[in-house]
N, C-alpha and C positions, 0 to 999 in steps of 0.2 A: 629598501634593502641594498640597492645599488650604491646609495650614498654611504652607507656604513662600510660596504666592501671597499669603496674608494678610500675611505679613511683608514681602513686596515692596511691598505697599500701605501699609506703615508702621504696621500695627496692633500696639500695644504688648502687648496680651494674647497675641497670636500669638507675638511674640518671647519672652515669658516662658515660654510653653508649649514652644516649640522649645528654649530653653536648658535647661529642666528635663528634657526628653526626652533631649537629647544630652550633657548635662554629664557624667554618669558615664562614658560611652565616651571622651570627649576627655580627661577627667581620668586615667583608667586608662592610656590610650595614652601620655600625656605623662609620667606617673609612671614607667612602664616605660622610656621613652626616656631620661629624665634621671636616673633613680635618685636624685632629690632632691625631697622633698615640697614645700618652699617654692618652689623654682624651677618645679616643675610647676604649682603653683597660679597663679603669676604668668603663666605661659605659657597656661594655660587662659583666664584673664581676657583676655589679649591676643588669643587666638584668637577669642573671642566678640565682642570689640570690632571686630576686623577683619571678622568675619562680618556684624555689624550694619551696618557702614559700606558693605560691598560686596555685600549680599544681592541687589542688582539685577543683578549680574554672573552670578549662577547662572542657567543656562538650564534651566528645568523640563522642557523637551522635548528636552534634549541627551542624550548617551550616558552621561555620568558620573552616578552616583547621588549624592544629596545627602550621604550619609555619606562617600563618597570625597572629595567636594569639601571638606567640613568637615575631614576628616583631613589633606588636603593643606595647608589653611591652618594647622593645628596643627603639622605637620611643618615648614612654612616658618617659622613663628614660632620653632621650636627652632633651625633652621639659622641664622636671623638672629641669634639670641642667641649661638650658638656663634661666628659670625663676629666679632661685636662684642666678645665677652668671652673669647676664647681665651687661656688662660694656660698656659704651659709649666710642668710640674712637674719639679722637680729633686730627686733623691734625696739622702739624707744622705751617701752615698758621694761624690757629685759635689761637695758642699760641702767634704768632707775633702780631696779632691784639689785643689780650687781654693785652699784655704787654704795648701797647700804650694807653689803655683805663684808665680812671680815676678809682680809687678804688670803688667809689660809683656806677659807671656804670657796673663794673665787678660784683658787688654784685647783682645789678638789673638783669643782664644777667643770673646769676646763679639761682636766684629766679624764673625768667621766664622759664628757662630750666627745673627746678624741676617741675613747674606746668604742662608744656607740657608733661614731662615724666609720671606724674601721670595720665594725660588724656590718654596717649597712653596705660598705664597699665590697664585702665578701659575698653579698647576695647577687643573684643574676642581675644584670644591668637594668632591665626593665622594672624589676621589683624595687631595687634600691633607688632608682631615679624617681619612681612614682612616690615612694615614701618621702624622699627629700622634698619634692615639690609640694606634697600635701602638708607635711608637718613642719618643715623648716621655712619654706617660702610661702606657705599658706595659699596655695592654688586650690581652686575648686576641682572636683572630679571632672567636670566638663572641660575646664581649661587644660587639665593634664591630658585628657582624651584628645583634645585638639592638637596639642603638641606632639602626641604620638600617632596622630591620624588613626585613631581607633575609637571604640565605644566606651562610654563611662563605666559600664558594667565590667569591661575588661580591666580597666584601671582599678576599680574597686576590688576585683579578684586578685590582681597583682599585689595591691597593698595588703590585703588580708593574708595572702600566702607569705609575703615577706615578713609581716609582723609576726605570724605564727613561727616562722623560722627563727626570728630574733628572740621571741619568748622562750623557745626551746633552748637556744644557746645560753641565754641568761639563766634559765632554770638549772642548767647543768654546771654552772660556774660557782 
């Protein structure tokens, strides 16, 4: 607690010590979440920059432990990255099918896919992201659960709820 209070007073040595202390935990967490070494390093850096800029917002007398606070920042950095850089993966089979389609049909397919993606984007983040990972990137429920640091049944529920909302929206159109 003294270390955090020293950081809140702007002491550079305290920040260095705090970063050295928590760097391995944040790095391991983000590496497991992203499954990408370079991306995880970038997100670790972003996490600590956000921590330094917002250290005054942490309430040392509050209920949340500092490690929980820091990991929430790390998770939010990852979610922000995913929102900004979401790419849909298309399999080789999809390319082969698209090659045999008429240009007009390909255009209609793209327009429909764009509409679906907008609808997915309108869902709560956890639901939309779980649907993207499951159906577009073909992750297993367990892999998605690991990315979100939660249980498979939670992911299954998010996907079910999100798909129900999508069905309702499409039924009303």
